[in-house]
N, CA, C, O and the ligand as a Tripos MOL2 file, in Angstrom:
@<TRIPOS>MOLECULE
protein
  269   267    68     0     0
PROTEIN
NO_CHARGES

@<TRIPOS>ATOM
      1 N           0.8300   -1.2120    0.0000 N.3       1 MET1
      2 CA          0.0000    0.0000    0.0000 C.3       1 MET1
      3 C           0.8640    1.2610    0.0000 C.2       1 MET1
      4 O           0.7020    2.1270    0.8590 O.2       1 MET1
      5 N           1.7670    1.3610   -0.9480 N.am      2 GLY2
      6 CA          2.5860    2.5600   -0.9970 C.3       2 GLY2
      7 C           2.4180    3.2530   -2.3400 C.2       2 GLY2
      8 O           3.1720    4.1650   -2.6800 O.2       2 GLY2
      9 N           1.4350    2.8170   -3.0890 N.am      3 ASN3
     10 CA          1.2440    3.3660   -4.4330 C.3       3 ASN3
     11 C           0.4510    4.6690   -4.4260 C.2       3 ASN3
     12 O           0.4900    5.4270   -5.3950 O.2       3 ASN3
     13 N          -0.2530    4.9240   -3.3580 N.am      4 ASP4
     14 CA         -1.0800    6.1380   -3.2990 C.3       4 ASP4
     15 C          -0.2370    7.4030   -3.3770 C.2       4 ASP4
     16 O          -0.6780    8.4210   -3.9100 O.2       4 ASP4
     17 N           0.9490    7.3350   -2.8560 N.am      5 ASP5
     18 CA          1.8360    8.5110   -2.8390 C.3       5 ASP5
     19 C           2.1440    9.0090   -4.2420 C.2       5 ASP5
     20 O           2.0300   10.2040   -4.5190 O.2       5 ASP5
     21 N           2.5280    8.1110   -5.1180 N.am      6 SER6
     22 CA          2.9020    8.5150   -6.4700 C.3       6 SER6
     23 C           1.6970    9.1070   -7.2010 C.2       6 SER6
     24 O           1.8500   10.0040   -8.0300 O.2       6 SER6
     25 N           0.5160    8.6130   -6.8980 N.am      7 THR7
     26 CA         -0.6910    9.1150   -7.5570 C.3       7 THR7
     27 C          -0.9590   10.5670   -7.1600 C.2       7 THR7
     28 O          -1.2060   11.4130   -8.0200 O.2       7 THR7
     29 N          -0.9100   10.8490   -5.8780 N.am      8 SER8
     30 CA         -1.1980   12.2080   -5.4210 C.3       8 SER8
     31 C          -0.1070   13.1740   -5.8730 C.2       8 SER8
     32 O          -0.3700   14.3570   -6.0920 O.2       8 SER8
     33 N           1.1030   12.6740   -6.0100 N.am      9 LYS9
     34 CA          2.2090   13.5120   -6.4630 C.3       9 LYS9
     35 C           1.9600   13.9680   -7.9030 C.2       9 LYS9
     36 O           2.1760   15.1280   -8.2530 O.2       9 LYS9
     37 N           1.4990   13.0250   -8.7240 N.am     10 GLY10
     38 CA          1.2310   13.3490  -10.1210 C.3      10 GLY10
     39 C           0.1380   14.3940  -10.2330 C.2      10 GLY10
     40 O           0.2070   15.2800  -11.0850 O.2      10 GLY10
     41 N          -0.8660   14.2980   -9.3810 N.am     11 ARG11
     42 CA         -1.9650   15.2660   -9.4170 C.3      11 ARG11
     43 C          -1.4690   16.6520   -9.0260 C.2      11 ARG11
     44 O          -1.8760   17.6530   -9.6170 O.2      11 ARG11
     45 N          -0.6040   16.7070   -8.0450 N.am     12 ALA12
     46 CA         -0.0840   17.9880   -7.5730 C.3      12 ALA12
     47 C           0.6950   18.6800   -8.6880 C.2      12 ALA12
     48 O           0.5810   19.8900   -8.8810 O.2      12 ALA12
     49 N           1.4830   17.9020   -9.4120 N.am     13 THR13
     50 CA          2.2760   18.4650  -10.5010 C.3      13 THR13
     51 C           1.3680   19.0520  -11.5730 C.2      13 THR13
     52 O           1.6370   20.1270  -12.1090 O.2      13 THR13
     53 N           0.2930   18.3370  -11.8790 N.am     14 LYS14
     54 CA         -0.6360   18.7880  -12.8980 C.3      14 LYS14
     55 C          -1.2830   20.1120  -12.4790 C.2      14 LYS14
     56 O          -1.4770   21.0070  -13.3010 O.2      14 LYS14
     57 N          -1.6130   20.2220  -11.1940 N.am     15 ALA15
     58 CA         -2.2570   21.4250  -10.6840 C.3      15 ALA15
     59 C          -1.3250   22.6260  -10.8180 C.2      15 ALA15
     60 O          -1.7700   23.7370  -11.1080 O.2      15 ALA15
     61 N          -0.0470   22.3980  -10.6080 N.am     16 LEU16
     62 CA          0.9230   23.4900  -10.6790 C.3      16 LEU16
     63 C           1.0520   24.0060  -12.1060 C.2      16 LEU16
     64 O           1.3360   25.1840  -12.3250 O.2      16 LEU16
     65 N           0.8450   23.1310  -13.0600 N.am     17 GLN17
     66 CA          0.9920   23.5300  -14.4580 C.3      17 GLN17
     67 C          -0.2210   24.3140  -14.9370 C.2      17 GLN17
     68 O          -0.1580   25.0060  -15.9540 O.2      17 GLN17
     69 N          -1.3290   24.2060  -14.2020 N.am     18 GLY18
     70 CA         -2.5380   24.8950  -14.6170 C.3      18 GLY18
     71 C          -2.4820   26.3650  -14.2810 C.2      18 GLY18
     72 O          -3.1540   26.8270  -13.3590 O.2      18 GLY18
     73 N          -1.6840   27.0990  -15.0270 N.am     19 ARG19
     74 CA         -1.5650   28.5400  -14.7580 C.3      19 ARG19
     75 C          -2.3670   29.3300  -15.7840 C.2      19 ARG19
     76 O          -1.9490   30.4000  -16.2250 O.2      19 ARG19
     77 N          -3.5160   28.7920  -16.1560 N.am     20 ALA20
     78 CA         -4.3590   29.4350  -17.1600 C.3      20 ALA20
     79 C          -4.9490   30.7270  -16.6130 C.2      20 ALA20
     80 O          -5.0660   31.7190  -17.3320 O.2      20 ALA20
     81 N          -5.3230   30.7100  -15.3300 N.am     21 LYS21
     82 CA         -5.9190   31.9070  -14.7570 C.3      21 LYS21
     83 C          -4.8280   32.8020  -14.1920 C.2      21 LYS21
     84 O          -4.7400   33.0310  -12.9860 O.2      21 LYS21
     85 N          -4.0030   33.3000  -15.1010 N.am     22 ALA22
     86 CA         -2.8990   34.1600  -14.6990 C.3      22 ALA22
     87 C          -3.3480   35.6090  -14.7460 C.2      22 ALA22
     88 O          -2.8000   36.4120  -15.5020 O.2      22 ALA22
     89 N          -4.3410   35.9410  -13.9440 N.am     23 GLY23
     90 CA         -4.8180   37.3100  -13.9070 C.3      23 GLY23
     91 C          -4.1590   38.0700  -12.7780 C.2      23 GLY23
     92 O          -4.5940   39.1570  -12.3970 O.2      23 GLY23
     93 N          -3.1160   37.4860  -12.2580 N.am     24 LYS24
     94 CA         -2.4400   38.0750  -11.1190 C.3      24 LYS24
     95 C          -1.6080   39.2810  -11.5320 C.2      24 LYS24
     96 O          -0.9290   39.2700  -12.5590 O.2      24 LYS24
     97 N          -1.6780   40.3010  -10.7210 N.am     25 ILE25
     98 CA         -0.9220   41.5190  -10.9640 C.3      25 ILE25
     99 C           0.5700   41.1900  -11.0540 C.2      25 ILE25
    100 O           1.2870   41.7290  -11.8960 O.2      25 ILE25
    101 N           1.0100   40.3230  -10.1980 N.am     26 CYS26
    102 CA          2.4160   39.9460  -10.1660 C.3      26 CYS26
    103 C           2.8350   39.3780  -11.5180 C.2      26 CYS26
    104 O           3.9480   39.6240  -11.9830 O.2      26 CYS26
    105 N           1.9320   38.6100  -12.1530 N.am     27 GLY27
    106 CA          2.2310   38.0280  -13.4600 C.3      27 GLY27
    107 C           2.2320   39.0920  -14.5360 C.2      27 GLY27
    108 O           3.0400   39.0460  -15.4640 O.2      27 GLY27
    109 N           1.3340   40.0460  -14.4150 N.am     28 LEU28
    110 CA          1.2320   41.1240  -15.4020 C.3      28 LEU28
    111 C           2.5010   41.9490  -15.4210 C.2      28 LEU28
    112 O           2.9620   42.3690  -16.4830 O.2      28 LEU28
    113 N           3.0570   42.1780  -14.2640 N.am     29 ALA29
    114 CA          4.2670   42.9920  -14.1580 C.3      29 ALA29
    115 C           5.3910   42.3760  -14.9640 C.2      29 ALA29
    116 O           6.1410   43.0770  -15.6440 O.2      29 ALA29
    117 N           5.5040   41.0500  -14.8840 N.am     30 ALA30
    118 CA          6.5610   40.3570  -15.6040 C.3      30 ALA30
    119 C           6.3510   40.4530  -17.1070 C.2      30 ALA30
    120 O           7.3040   40.3510  -17.8800 O.2      30 ALA30
    121 N           5.0990   40.6500  -17.5220 N.am     31 LYS31
    122 CA          4.7870   40.7300  -18.9530 C.3      31 LYS31
    123 C           4.7850   42.1580  -19.4530 C.2      31 LYS31
    124 O           4.5290   42.4080  -20.6310 O.2      31 LYS31
    125 N           5.0670   43.0910  -18.5710 N.am     32 GLY32
    126 CA          5.1560   44.4840  -18.9740 C.3      32 GLY32
    127 C           3.8120   45.1530  -19.1420 C.2      32 GLY32
    128 O           3.7180   46.2120  -19.7620 O.2      32 GLY32
    129 N           2.7570   44.5430  -18.5930 N.am     33 LYS33
    130 CA          1.4110   45.1380  -18.7190 C.3      33 LYS33
    131 C           1.1690   46.1130  -17.5750 C.2      33 LYS33
    132 O           0.2840   45.9250  -16.7410 O.2      33 LYS33
    133 N           1.9700   47.1400  -17.5660 N.am     34 VAL34
    134 CA          1.9460   48.0840  -16.4480 C.3      34 VAL34
    135 C           0.6620   48.9000  -16.4250 C.2      34 VAL34
    136 O           0.1630   49.2520  -15.3560 O.2      34 VAL34
    137 N           0.1240   49.2010  -17.6130 N.am     35 LYS35
    138 CA         -1.1110   50.0090  -17.6700 C.3      35 LYS35
    139 C          -2.2560   49.2840  -16.9810 C.2      35 LYS35
    140 O          -3.0500   49.8880  -16.2590 O.2      35 LYS35
    141 N          -2.3270   47.9850  -17.2150 N.am     36 LYS36
    142 CA         -3.3830   47.1880  -16.5870 C.3      36 LYS36
    143 C          -3.1770   47.1680  -15.0800 C.2      36 LYS36
    144 O          -4.1310   47.2010  -14.3020 O.2      36 LYS36
    145 N          -1.9210   47.1140  -14.6920 N.am     37 MET37
    146 CA         -1.5880   47.1210  -13.2710 C.3      37 MET37
    147 C          -2.0330   48.4210  -12.6250 C.2      37 MET37
    148 O          -2.5720   48.4270  -11.5190 O.2      37 MET37
    149 N          -1.8010   49.5140  -13.3250 N.am     38 ALA38
    150 CA         -2.1490   50.8370  -12.7970 C.3      38 ALA38
    151 C          -3.6420   50.9290  -12.5550 C.2      38 ALA38
    152 O          -4.0860   51.5080  -11.5630 O.2      38 ALA38
    153 N          -4.4260   50.3490  -13.4770 N.am     39 LYS39
    154 CA         -5.8800   50.3430  -13.3290 C.3      39 LYS39
    155 C          -6.2750   49.5900  -12.0700 C.2      39 LYS39
    156 O          -7.1340   50.0250  -11.3020 O.2      39 LYS39
    157 N          -5.6310   48.4630  -11.8830 N.am     40 LYS40
    158 CA         -5.9370   47.6130  -10.7310 C.3      40 LYS40
    159 C          -5.5130   48.2660   -9.4190 C.2      40 LYS40
    160 O          -6.1110   48.0410   -8.3670 O.2      40 LYS40
    161 N          -4.4770   49.0710   -9.5110 N.am     41 ALA41
    162 CA         -3.9250   49.6690   -8.2960 C.3      41 ALA41
    163 C          -4.8260   50.7770   -7.7580 C.2      41 ALA41
    164 O          -4.7020   51.1860   -6.6030 O.2      41 ALA41
    165 N          -5.7450   51.2610   -8.6160 N.am     42 LYS42
    166 CA         -6.6450   52.3320   -8.2050 C.3      42 LYS42
    167 C          -7.5700   51.8180   -7.0910 C.2      42 LYS42
    168 O          -8.2810   50.8300   -7.2730 O.2      42 LYS42
    169 N          -7.5520   52.4810   -5.9730 N.am     43 GLY43
    170 CA         -8.3770   52.0650   -4.8490 C.3      43 GLY43
    171 C          -7.9070   50.7590   -4.2390 C.2      43 GLY43
    172 O          -8.7010   49.9790   -3.7130 O.2      43 GLY43
    173 N          -6.6180   50.5350   -4.3160 N.am     44 ALA44
    174 CA         -6.0520   49.2870   -3.8150 C.3      44 ALA44
    175 C          -6.2760   49.1060   -2.3210 C.2      44 ALA44
    176 O          -6.1890   50.0550   -1.5420 O.2      44 ALA44
    177 N          -6.5610   47.8920   -1.9490 N.am     45 ALA45
    178 CA         -6.7840   47.5730   -0.5430 C.3      45 ALA45
    179 C          -5.8000   46.5020   -0.0760 C.2      45 ALA45
    180 O          -5.7160   46.1720    1.1060 O.2      45 ALA45
    181 N          -5.0570   45.9710   -1.0570 N.am     46 TYR46
    182 CA         -4.1210   44.8870   -0.7210 C.3      46 TYR46
    183 C          -2.7520   45.1430   -1.3250 C.2      46 TYR46
    184 O          -2.6240   45.7390   -2.3950 O.2      46 TYR46
    185 N          -1.7560   44.6890   -0.6320 N.am     47 LEU47
    186 CA         -0.3730   44.8180   -1.0900 C.3      47 LEU47
    187 C           0.2450   43.4300   -1.1450 C.2      47 LEU47
    188 O           0.0670   42.6290   -0.2270 O.2      47 LEU47
    189 N           0.9610   43.1470   -2.2070 N.am     48 CYS48
    190 CA          1.6120   41.8410   -2.3050 C.3      48 CYS48
    191 C           2.8690   41.8610   -1.4490 C.2      48 CYS48
    192 O           3.7980   42.6370   -1.6750 O.2      48 CYS48
    193 N           2.8610   40.9990   -0.4840 N.am     49 GLU49
    194 CA          3.9540   40.9360    0.4840 C.3      49 GLU49
    195 C           5.2480   40.5130   -0.1880 C.2      49 GLU49
    196 O           6.3350   40.8440    0.2860 O.2      49 GLU49
    197 N           5.1390   39.7950   -1.2690 N.am     50 ARG50
    198 CA          6.3010   39.2200   -1.9270 C.3      50 ARG50
    199 C           6.8460   40.1430   -3.0160 C.2      50 ARG50
    200 O           8.0580   40.3180   -3.1350 O.2      50 ARG50
    201 N           5.9400   40.7380   -3.8200 N.am     51 CYS51
    202 CA          6.3850   41.5150   -4.9770 C.3      51 CYS51
    203 C           6.2720   43.0160   -4.7700 C.2      51 CYS51
    204 O           6.9520   43.7890   -5.4430 O.2      51 CYS51
    205 N           5.4090   43.4370   -3.8340 N.am     52 GLY52
    206 CA          5.2740   44.8510   -3.5590 C.3      52 GLY52
    207 C           4.2300   45.5340   -4.4230 C.2      52 GLY52
    208 O           4.1120   46.7580   -4.3800 O.2      52 GLY52
    209 N           3.4590   44.7730   -5.2150 N.am     53 TYR53
    210 CA          2.4150   45.3520   -6.0410 C.3      53 TYR53
    211 C           1.1260   45.4970   -5.2470 C.2      53 TYR53
    212 O           0.9280   44.8300   -4.2310 O.2      53 TYR53
    213 N           0.2410   46.3890   -5.7300 N.am     54 VAL54
    214 CA         -1.0160   46.6250   -5.0210 C.3      54 VAL54
    215 C          -2.2080   46.3700   -5.9300 C.2      54 VAL54
    216 O          -2.1110   46.4840   -7.1520 O.2      54 VAL54
    217 N          -3.3430   46.0180   -5.3100 N.am     55 SER55
    218 CA         -4.5770   45.7960   -6.0460 C.3      55 SER55
    219 C          -5.7690   45.9130   -5.1090 C.2      55 SER55
    220 O          -5.6510   45.7460   -3.8950 O.2      55 SER55
    221 N          -6.9220   46.2060   -5.7070 N.am     56 ALA56
    222 CA         -8.1420   46.2720   -4.9100 C.3      56 ALA56
    223 C          -8.6760   44.8650   -4.6550 C.2      56 ALA56
    224 O          -9.5020   44.6540   -3.7680 O.2      56 ALA56
    225 N          -8.1970   43.9190   -5.4370 N.am     57 ASP57
    226 CA         -8.6640   42.5370   -5.3270 C.3      57 ASP57
    227 C          -7.5120   41.6440   -4.8690 C.2      57 ASP57
    228 O          -6.4990   41.5180   -5.5580 O.2      57 ASP57
    229 N          -7.6760   41.0370   -3.7170 N.am     58 GLN58
    230 CA         -6.5880   40.2220   -3.1700 C.3      58 GLN58
    231 C          -6.2950   39.0050   -4.0450 C.2      58 GLN58
    232 O          -5.2180   38.4150   -3.9570 O.2      58 GLN58
    233 N          -7.2640   38.6320   -4.8930 N.am     59 GLY59
    234 CA         -7.0660   37.4760   -5.7680 C.3      59 GLY59
    235 C          -6.0210   37.7520   -6.8440 C.2      59 GLY59
    236 O          -5.5400   36.8200   -7.4890 O.2      59 GLY59
    237 N          -5.6660   39.0150   -7.0450 N.am     60 ASP60
    238 CA         -4.6820   39.3800   -8.0620 C.3      60 ASP60
    239 C          -3.2530   39.2150   -7.5770 C.2      60 ASP60
    240 O          -2.3110   39.2200   -8.3690 O.2      60 ASP60
    241 N          -3.1060   39.0730   -6.2930 N.am     61 LEU61
    242 CA         -1.7690   39.0390   -5.7080 C.3      61 LEU61
    243 C          -1.4130   37.6410   -5.2140 C.2      61 LEU61
    244 O          -2.2800   36.8970   -4.7560 O.2      61 LEU61
    245 N          -0.1320   37.2900   -5.3110 N.am     62 CYS62
    246 CA          0.2700   35.9590   -4.8930 C.3      62 CYS62
    247 C           0.3890   35.8840   -3.3700 C.2      62 CYS62
    248 O           0.2160   34.8200   -2.7760 O.2      62 CYS62
    249 N           0.6840   37.0220   -2.7510 N.am     63 ARG63
    250 CA          0.7500   37.0570   -1.2840 C.3      63 ARG63
    251 C           0.0830   38.3090   -0.7680 C.2      63 ARG63
    252 O           0.7650   39.2310   -0.3210 O.2      63 ARG63
    253 N          -1.2450   38.3640   -0.8200 N.am     64 PRO64
    254 CA         -1.9790   39.5700   -0.4290 C.3      64 PRO64
    255 C          -1.8600   39.8930    1.0480 C.2      64 PRO64
    256 O          -1.9530   39.0300    1.9210 O.2      64 PRO64
    257 N          -1.6470   41.1890    1.2840 N.am     65 LEU65
    258 CA         -1.5490   41.6850    2.6480 C.3      65 LEU65
    259 C          -2.4880   42.8810    2.7440 C.2      65 LEU65
    260 O          -2.3480   43.8450    1.9910 O.2      65 LEU65
    261 N          -3.4370   42.8230    3.6610 N.am     66 GLU66
    262 CA         -4.4180   43.9070    3.7510 C.3      66 GLU66
    263 C          -3.7530   45.2020    4.1700 C.2      66 GLU66
    264 O          -2.9690   45.2420    5.1180 O.2      66 GLU66
    265 N          -4.0850   46.2720    3.4370 N.am     67 LEU67
    266 CA         -3.4810   47.5760    3.7420 C.3      67 LEU67
    267 C          -4.1880   48.2420    4.9140 C.2      67 LEU67
    268 O          -3.8170   49.3450    5.3130 O.2      67 LEU67
    269 ZN          3.1720   38.8430   -5.7750 Zn       68 ZN68
@<TRIPOS>BOND
     1     1     2 1
     2     2     3 1
     3     3     4 2
     4     3     5 am
     5     5     6 1
     6     6     7 1
     7     7     8 2
     8     7     9 am
     9     9    10 1
    10    10    11 1
    11    11    12 2
    12    11    13 am
    13    13    14 1
    14    14    15 1
    15    15    16 2
    16    15    17 am
    17    17    18 1
    18    18    19 1
    19    19    20 2
    20    19    21 am
    21    21    22 1
    22    22    23 1
    23    23    24 2
    24    23    25 am
    25    25    26 1
    26    26    27 1
    27    27    28 2
    28    27    29 am
    29    29    30 1
    30    30    31 1
    31    31    32 2
    32    31    33 am
    33    33    34 1
    34    34    35 1
    35    35    36 2
    36    35    37 am
    37    37    38 1
    38    38    39 1
    39    39    40 2
    40    39    41 am
    41    41    42 1
    42    42    43 1
    43    43    44 2
    44    43    45 am
    45    45    46 1
    46    46    47 1
    47    47    48 2
    48    47    49 am
    49    49    50 1
    50    50    51 1
    51    51    52 2
    52    51    53 am
    53    53    54 1
    54    54    55 1
    55    55    56 2
    56    55    57 am
    57    57    58 1
    58    58    59 1
    59    59    60 2
    60    59    61 am
    61    61    62 1
    62    62    63 1
    63    63    64 2
    64    63    65 am
    65    65    66 1
    66    66    67 1
    67    67    68 2
    68    67    69 am
    69    69    70 1
    70    70    71 1
    71    71    72 2
    72    71    73 am
    73    73    74 1
    74    74    75 1
    75    75    76 2
    76    75    77 am
    77    77    78 1
    78    78    79 1
    79    79    80 2
    80    79    81 am
    81    81    82 1
    82    82    83 1
    83    83    84 2
    84    83    85 am
    85    85    86 1
    86    86    87 1
    87    87    88 2
    88    87    89 am
    89    89    90 1
    90    90    91 1
    91    91    92 2
    92    91    93 am
    93    93    94 1
    94    94    95 1
    95    95    96 2
    96    95    97 am
    97    97    98 1
    98    98    99 1
    99    99   100 2
   100    99   101 am
   101   101   102 1
   102   102   103 1
   103   103   104 2
   104   103   105 am
   105   105   106 1
   106   106   107 1
   107   107   108 2
   108   107   109 am
   109   109   110 1
   110   110   111 1
   111   111   112 2
   112   111   113 am
   113   113   114 1
   114   114   115 1
   115   115   116 2
   116   115   117 am
   117   117   118 1
   118   118   119 1
   119   119   120 2
   120   119   121 am
   121   121   122 1
   122   122   123 1
   123   123   124 2
   124   123   125 am
   125   125   126 1
   126   126   127 1
   127   127   128 2
   128   127   129 am
   129   129   130 1
   130   130   131 1
   131   131   132 2
   132   131   133 am
   133   133   134 1
   134   134   135 1
   135   135   136 2
   136   135   137 am
   137   137   138 1
   138   138   139 1
   139   139   140 2
   140   139   141 am
   141   141   142 1
   142   142   143 1
   143   143   144 2
   144   143   145 am
   145   145   146 1
   146   146   147 1
   147   147   148 2
   148   147   149 am
   149   149   150 1
   150   150   151 1
   151   151   152 2
   152   151   153 am
   153   153   154 1
   154   154   155 1
   155   155   156 2
   156   155   157 am
   157   157   158 1
   158   158   159 1
   159   159   160 2
   160   159   161 am
   161   161   162 1
   162   162   163 1
   163   163   164 2
   164   163   165 am
   165   165   166 1
   166   166   167 1
   167   167   168 2
   168   167   169 am
   169   169   170 1
   170   170   171 1
   171   171   172 2
   172   171   173 am
   173   173   174 1
   174   174   175 1
   175   175   176 2
   176   175   177 am
   177   177   178 1
   178   178   179 1
   179   179   180 2
   180   179   181 am
   181   181   182 1
   182   182   183 1
   183   183   184 2
   184   183   185 am
   185   185   186 1
   186   186   187 1
   187   187   188 2
   188   187   189 am
   189   189   190 1
   190   190   191 1
   191   191   192 2
   192   191   193 am
   193   193   194 1
   194   194   195 1
   195   195   196 2
   196   195   197 am
   197   197   198 1
   198   198   199 1
   199   199   200 2
   200   199   201 am
   201   201   202 1
   202   202   203 1
   203   203   204 2
   204   203   205 am
   205   205   206 1
   206   206   207 1
   207   207   208 2
   208   207   209 am
   209   209   210 1
   210   210   211 1
   211   211   212 2
   212   211   213 am
   213   213   214 1
   214   214   215 1
   215   215   216 2
   216   215   217 am
   217   217   218 1
   218   218   219 1
   219   219   220 2
   220   219   221 am
   221   221   222 1
   222   222   223 1
   223   223   224 2
   224   223   225 am
   225   225   226 1
   226   226   227 1
   227   227   228 2
   228   227   229 am
   229   229   230 1
   230   230   231 1
   231   231   232 2
   232   231   233 am
   233   233   234 1
   234   234   235 1
   235   235   236 2
   236   235   237 am
   237   237   238 1
   238   238   239 1
   239   239   240 2
   240   239   241 am
   241   241   242 1
   242   242   243 1
   243   243   244 2
   244   243   245 am
   245   245   246 1
   246   246   247 1
   247   247   248 2
   248   247   249 am
   249   249   250 1
   250   250   251 1
   251   251   252 2
   252   251   253 am
   253   253   254 1
   254   254   255 1
   255   255   256 2
   256   255   257 am
   257   257   258 1
   258   258   259 1
   259   259   260 2
   260   259   261 am
   261   261   262 1
   262   262   263 1
   263   263   264 2
   264   263   265 am
   265   265   266 1
   266   266   267 1
   267   267   268 2
@<TRIPOS>SUBSTRUCTURE
     1 MET1         2 RESIDUE 1 A MET
     2 GLY2         6 RESIDUE 1 A GLY
     3 ASN3        10 RESIDUE 1 A ASN
     4 ASP4        14 RESIDUE 1 A ASP
     5 ASP5        18 RESIDUE 1 A ASP
     6 SER6        22 RESIDUE 1 A SER
     7 THR7        26 RESIDUE 1 A THR
     8 SER8        30 RESIDUE 1 A SER
     9 LYS9        34 RESIDUE 1 A LYS
    10 GLY10       38 RESIDUE 1 A GLY
    11 ARG11       42 RESIDUE 1 A ARG
    12 ALA12       46 RESIDUE 1 A ALA
    13 THR13       50 RESIDUE 1 A THR
    14 LYS14       54 RESIDUE 1 A LYS
    15 ALA15       58 RESIDUE 1 A ALA
    16 LEU16       62 RESIDUE 1 A LEU
    17 GLN17       66 RESIDUE 1 A GLN
    18 GLY18       70 RESIDUE 1 A GLY
    19 ARG19       74 RESIDUE 1 A ARG
    20 ALA20       78 RESIDUE 1 A ALA
    21 LYS21       82 RESIDUE 1 A LYS
    22 ALA22       86 RESIDUE 1 A ALA
    23 GLY23       90 RESIDUE 1 A GLY
    24 LYS24       94 RESIDUE 1 A LYS
    25 ILE25       98 RESIDUE 1 A ILE
    26 CYS26      102 RESIDUE 1 A CYS
    27 GLY27      106 RESIDUE 1 A GLY
    28 LEU28      110 RESIDUE 1 A LEU
    29 ALA29      114 RESIDUE 1 A ALA
    30 ALA30      118 RESIDUE 1 A ALA
    31 LYS31      122 RESIDUE 1 A LYS
    32 GLY32      126 RESIDUE 1 A GLY
    33 LYS33      130 RESIDUE 1 A LYS
    34 VAL34      134 RESIDUE 1 A VAL
    35 LYS35      138 RESIDUE 1 A LYS
    36 LYS36      142 RESIDUE 1 A LYS
    37 MET37      146 RESIDUE 1 A MET
    38 ALA38      150 RESIDUE 1 A ALA
    39 LYS39      154 RESIDUE 1 A LYS
    40 LYS40      158 RESIDUE 1 A LYS
    41 ALA41      162 RESIDUE 1 A ALA
    42 LYS42      166 RESIDUE 1 A LYS
    43 GLY43      170 RESIDUE 1 A GLY
    44 ALA44      174 RESIDUE 1 A ALA
    45 ALA45      178 RESIDUE 1 A ALA
    46 TYR46      182 RESIDUE 1 A TYR
    47 LEU47      186 RESIDUE 1 A LEU
    48 CYS48      190 RESIDUE 1 A CYS
    49 GLU49      194 RESIDUE 1 A GLU
    50 ARG50      198 RESIDUE 1 A ARG
    51 CYS51      202 RESIDUE 1 A CYS
    52 GLY52      206 RESIDUE 1 A GLY
    53 TYR53      210 RESIDUE 1 A TYR
    54 VAL54      214 RESIDUE 1 A VAL
    55 SER55      218 RESIDUE 1 A SER
    56 ALA56      222 RESIDUE 1 A ALA
    57 ASP57      226 RESIDUE 1 A ASP
    58 GLN58      230 RESIDUE 1 A GLN
    59 GLY59      234 RESIDUE 1 A GLY
    60 ASP60      238 RESIDUE 1 A ASP
    61 LEU61      242 RESIDUE 1 A LEU
    62 CYS62      246 RESIDUE 1 A CYS
    63 ARG63      250 RESIDUE 1 A ARG
    64 PRO64      254 RESIDUE 1 A PRO
    65 LEU65      258 RESIDUE 1 A LEU
    66 GLU66      262 RESIDUE 1 A GLU
    67 LEU67      266 RESIDUE 1 A LEU
    68 ZN68       269 GROUP 0 **** ****
Protein backbone atom coordinates (compact mmCIF):
# COMPACT_ATOMS: atom_id res chain seq x y z
CA MET A 1 0.00 0.00 0.00
CA GLY A 2 2.59 2.56 -1.00
CA ASN A 3 1.24 3.37 -4.43
CA ASP A 4 -1.08 6.14 -3.30
CA ASP A 5 1.84 8.51 -2.84
CA SER A 6 2.90 8.52 -6.47
CA THR A 7 -0.69 9.11 -7.56
CA SER A 8 -1.20 12.21 -5.42
CA LYS A 9 2.21 13.51 -6.46
CA GLY A 10 1.23 13.35 -10.12
CA ARG A 11 -1.97 15.27 -9.42
CA ALA A 12 -0.08 17.99 -7.57
CA THR A 13 2.28 18.46 -10.50
CA LYS A 14 -0.64 18.79 -12.90
CA ALA A 15 -2.26 21.42 -10.68
CA LEU A 16 0.92 23.49 -10.68
CA GLN A 17 0.99 23.53 -14.46
CA GLY A 18 -2.54 24.89 -14.62
CA ARG A 19 -1.56 28.54 -14.76
CA ALA A 20 -4.36 29.44 -17.16
CA LYS A 21 -5.92 31.91 -14.76
CA ALA A 22 -2.90 34.16 -14.70
CA GLY A 23 -4.82 37.31 -13.91
CA LYS A 24 -2.44 38.08 -11.12
CA ILE A 25 -0.92 41.52 -10.96
CA CYS A 26 2.42 39.95 -10.17
CA GLY A 27 2.23 38.03 -13.46
CA LEU A 28 1.23 41.12 -15.40
CA ALA A 29 4.27 42.99 -14.16
CA ALA A 30 6.56 40.36 -15.60
CA LYS A 31 4.79 40.73 -18.95
CA GLY A 32 5.16 44.48 -18.97
CA LYS A 33 1.41 45.14 -18.72
CA VAL A 34 1.95 48.08 -16.45
CA LYS A 35 -1.11 50.01 -17.67
CA LYS A 36 -3.38 47.19 -16.59
CA MET A 37 -1.59 47.12 -13.27
CA ALA A 38 -2.15 50.84 -12.80
CA LYS A 39 -5.88 50.34 -13.33
CA LYS A 40 -5.94 47.61 -10.73
CA ALA A 41 -3.93 49.67 -8.30
CA LYS A 42 -6.65 52.33 -8.20
CA GLY A 43 -8.38 52.07 -4.85
CA ALA A 44 -6.05 49.29 -3.81
CA ALA A 45 -6.78 47.57 -0.54
CA TYR A 46 -4.12 44.89 -0.72
CA LEU A 47 -0.37 44.82 -1.09
CA CYS A 48 1.61 41.84 -2.31
CA GLU A 49 3.95 40.94 0.48
CA ARG A 50 6.30 39.22 -1.93
CA CYS A 51 6.38 41.52 -4.98
CA GLY A 52 5.27 44.85 -3.56
CA TYR A 53 2.42 45.35 -6.04
CA VAL A 54 -1.02 46.63 -5.02
CA SER A 55 -4.58 45.80 -6.05
CA ALA A 56 -8.14 46.27 -4.91
CA ASP A 57 -8.66 42.54 -5.33
CA GLN A 58 -6.59 40.22 -3.17
CA GLY A 59 -7.07 37.48 -5.77
CA ASP A 60 -4.68 39.38 -8.06
CA LEU A 61 -1.77 39.04 -5.71
CA CYS A 62 0.27 35.96 -4.89
CA ARG A 63 0.75 37.06 -1.28
CA PRO A 64 -1.98 39.57 -0.43
CA LEU A 65 -1.55 41.69 2.65
CA GLU A 66 -4.42 43.91 3.75
CA LEU A 67 -3.48 47.58 3.74
ZN1 LIG B 1 3.17 38.84 -5.77
